C-alpha positions as CSV (number, residue, x, y, z in Angstrom):
1,X,-13.6,-5.7,0.5
2,X,-12.0,-9.2,0.4
3,X,-13.6,-11.1,3.2
4,X,-10.6,-13.2,3.8
5,X,-8.0,-10.5,4.5
6,X,-7.8,-7.2,6.3
7,X,-7.6,-4.1,4.0
8,X,-4.6,-1.8,4.6
9,X,-4.8,1.7,3.1
10,X,-1.2,2.9,2.8
11,X,1.1,5.4,1.2
12,X,4.6,4.2,0.5
13,X,6.6,7.2,1.8
14,X,4.5,8.0,4.9
15,X,6.6,7.1,8.0
16,X,3.5,6.0,9.9
17,X,2.4,3.7,7.1
18,X,6.0,2.5,6.7
19,X,6.2,1.2,10.2
20,X,2.8,-0.4,10.0
21,X,3.8,-2.3,6.9
22,X,7.0,-3.4,8.6
23,X,5.1,-4.8,11.6
24,X,2.6,-6.5,9.3
25,X,5.4,-8.0,7.2
26,X,7.2,-9.3,10.2
27,X,4.0,-10.8,11.6
28,X,3.5,-12.6,8.3
29,X,-0.1,-11.7,8.2
30,X,-1.5,-11.2,4.7
31,X,-3.5,-8.1,4.0
32,X,-5.0,-6.5,1.0
33,X,-2.9,-3.4,0.3
34,X,-4.5,-0.3,-1.2
35,X,-1.9,2.3,-2.1
36,X,-3.4,5.7,-2.1
37,X,-2.6,9.2,-3.3
38,X,-2.7,11.6,-0.4
39,X,-4.2,14.5,-2.4
40,X,-6.9,12.2,-3.8
41,X,-8.1,9.9,-1.0
42,X,-10.5,7.1,-2.2
43,X,-14.1,7.4,-1.0
44,X,-14.0,4.0,0.6
45,X,-11.1,5.1,2.8
46,X,-12.9,8.3,3.9
47,X,-16.1,6.4,4.5
48,X,-14.4,4.2,7.1
49,X,-11.9,6.8,8.4
50,X,-13.0,10.5,7.8
51,X,-9.7,11.8,9.2
52,X,-8.2,11.2,5.8
53,X,-4.8,10.0,6.8
54,X,-2.9,6.7,6.4
55,X,-2.4,4.0,7.5
56,X,-5.9,2.7,8.1
57,X,-6.6,-1.0,8.6
58,X,-10.1,-2.4,8.1
59,X,-10.5,-5.8,9.6
60,X,-12.9,-8.4,8.1
61,X,-15.5,-7.8,10.8
62,X,-15.6,-4.1,10.1
63,X,-13.3,-2.9,13.0
64,X,-11.2,0.1,11.8
65,X,-7.7,0.8,13.2
66,X,-6.8,4.4,12.3
67,X,-3.4,4.7,14.1
68,X,-0.2,3.1,13.1
69,X,0.7,2.1,16.6
70,X,-2.6,0.3,17.0
71,X,-2.0,-1.5,13.7
72,X,1.5,-2.5,14.8
73,X,0.2,-3.8,18.1
74,X,-2.6,-5.7,16.4
75,X,-0.3,-7.4,13.9
76,X,2.2,-8.4,16.5
77,X,-0.4,-9.6,18.9
78,X,-1.6,-12.0,16.2
79,X,1.9,-13.3,15.5
80,X,5.2,-12.0,16.8
81,X,7.9,-14.4,15.6
82,X,10.7,-11.9,16.4
83,X,9.4,-11.2,19.9
84,X,9.2,-7.5,19.2
85,X,6.6,-6.7,21.8
86,X,7.8,-6.5,25.4
87,X,5.8,-8.4,28.1
88,X,3.0,-6.2,29.5
89,X,4.5,-6.3,33.0
90,X,8.2,-5.8,32.1
91,X,10.3,-2.7,32.5
92,X,10.9,-2.8,28.7
93,X,7.2,-2.1,28.2
94,X,7.4,1.3,29.9
95,X,10.7,2.1,28.2
96,X,9.2,1.2,24.8
97,X,6.1,3.3,25.4
98,X,8.1,6.3,26.6
99,X,10.6,6.2,23.7
100,X,7.9,5.9,21.0
101,X,5.8,8.6,22.7
102,X,8.8,11.0,22.6
103,X,9.3,10.2,18.9
104,X,5.7,10.7,18.0
105,X,5.3,14.0,19.8
106,X,8.2,16.3,20.4
107,X,10.6,14.8,17.9
108,X,8.0,14.6,15.1
109,X,7.2,18.2,15.7
110,X,10.8,19.3,15.4
111,X,11.3,17.0,12.4
112,X,8.5,18.7,10.6
113,X,9.8,22.2,11.5
114,X,13.3,21.2,10.3
115,X,12.1,19.6,7.1
116,X,9.7,22.4,6.2
117,X,11.6,25.3,7.8
118,X,10.4,27.6,5.0
119,X,6.9,27.4,6.5
120,X,8.1,28.5,9.9
121,X,10.6,31.3,9.2
122,X,10.8,32.5,12.7
123,X,14.1,30.5,12.9
124,X,16.4,28.9,10.4
125,X,16.4,25.2,9.7
126,X,19.5,24.7,11.8
127,X,17.6,25.9,14.9
128,X,14.9,23.2,14.5
129,X,17.6,20.6,13.6
130,X,19.3,21.4,16.9
131,X,16.1,20.9,18.8
132,X,15.5,17.6,17.0
133,X,19.1,16.5,17.9
134,X,18.1,16.3,21.5
135,X,16.2,13.1,20.6
136,X,19.0,11.9,18.4
137,X,21.4,12.2,21.3
138,X,19.1,10.2,23.5
139,X,19.0,7.4,20.9
140,X,22.8,7.6,20.5
141,X,23.3,7.1,24.2
142,X,21.0,4.0,24.1
143,X,22.9,2.6,21.2
144,X,26.2,2.9,23.1
145,X,24.7,0.2,25.4
146,X,23.1,-2.1,22.8
147,X,23.1,-2.7,19.1
148,X,19.4,-1.8,19.1
149,X,17.4,0.7,21.0
150,X,16.2,-1.5,23.8
151,X,18.5,-4.5,23.8
152,X,20.7,-6.7,21.6
153,X,18.0,-7.4,19.0
154,X,15.4,-5.5,17.0
155,X,12.1,-4.7,18.8
156,X,9.0,-2.7,18.0
157,X,10.7,0.5,19.3
158,X,13.3,0.3,16.5
159,X,10.7,-0.1,13.8
160,X,8.4,2.5,15.2
161,X,11.2,5.2,15.4
162,X,13.3,4.3,12.3
163,X,11.1,5.9,9.6
164,X,11.3,9.3,11.4
165,X,15.0,9.2,12.0
166,X,15.3,8.3,8.3
167,X,13.4,11.4,7.4
168,X,15.5,13.6,9.7
169,X,18.7,12.2,8.2
170,X,17.5,12.7,4.6
171,X,16.8,16.5,5.1
172,X,20.5,17.0,4.8
173,X,22.3,13.7,4.3
174,X,25.8,15.4,4.1
175,X,25.3,16.9,7.5
176,X,23.9,13.7,9.0
177,X,26.9,11.6,7.7
178,X,29.4,13.8,9.4
179,X,27.4,14.4,12.6
180,X,28.6,13.0,15.9
181,X,26.2,10.0,16.0
182,X,28.3,7.0,14.9
183,X,26.1,4.4,16.6
184,X,22.9,6.0,15.3
185,X,24.3,6.1,11.8
186,X,25.2,2.4,12.0
187,X,21.7,1.6,13.3
188,X,20.0,3.5,10.6
189,X,22.2,2.0,7.9
190,X,21.5,-1.5,9.2
191,X,17.7,-0.9,8.9
192,X,18.0,0.7,5.5
193,X,19.9,-2.3,4.2
194,X,17.5,-4.8,5.8
195,X,15.3,-7.1,3.7
196,X,12.5,-6.1,6.0
197,X,12.7,-2.5,4.8
198,X,13.3,-3.2,1.2
199,X,10.4,-5.6,1.2
200,X,7.9,-3.0,2.4
201,X,9.1,-0.3,0.0
202,X,8.0,-2.0,-3.3
203,X,6.2,0.5,-5.5
204,X,2.5,-0.2,-6.2
205,X,0.2,1.7,-8.5
206,X,-2.5,3.8,-6.8
207,X,-5.5,1.7,-6.0
208,X,-8.8,2.4,-7.7
209,X,-12.3,0.9,-7.0
210,X,-12.6,-2.3,-9.0
211,X,-8.9,-3.1,-9.1
212,X,-8.0,-6.8,-8.3
213,X,-6.7,-7.3,-4.8
214,X,-3.0,-6.7,-4.2
215,X,-1.9,-9.0,-1.4
216,X,0.9,-7.9,1.0
217,X,3.4,-9.0,1.9
């Protein structure tokens, strides 16, 4: 491992890895990026994180961060030029936590059932989509008040939730475009068109032991 930089094991299309890369990019911290293939995890990744998922960040001292939210918090604690993180004692802190928790638990479950409805044939995809829409409606209501989920600027809540709404919209893009979520559609489009997003979606070849370091961003 490069002693100068943390090592980030990532997979380009994984929503958890996506949001971790966005936070790292915004923090302007340089990491060594190791793009992995999910069906063929490198031994070095499994040695430091046996759970076998991404993202995983290995710090120079050996500390391993195995959850995307921990990686986001770590990066923004080091440098947060956009002031994405709310103050620890602010009402926004609780709102941020509750909103991301809802995304990562109930909404993520309904997203998976909607996206892979063939695996759960008890109900049609439209049933799981309707369940997921409860969270979309919550986001739409927030966006009627602000341009972003918490206030008039992007925060960590937007970046943490965006990759999952993106996945939900992409299951059936025609349906999403005509759905009654005009503010959410604008919010999603704004993020999709952002330089922050395009910058973290560059395609890298899968990493192999012995490859020269790839620095990100």
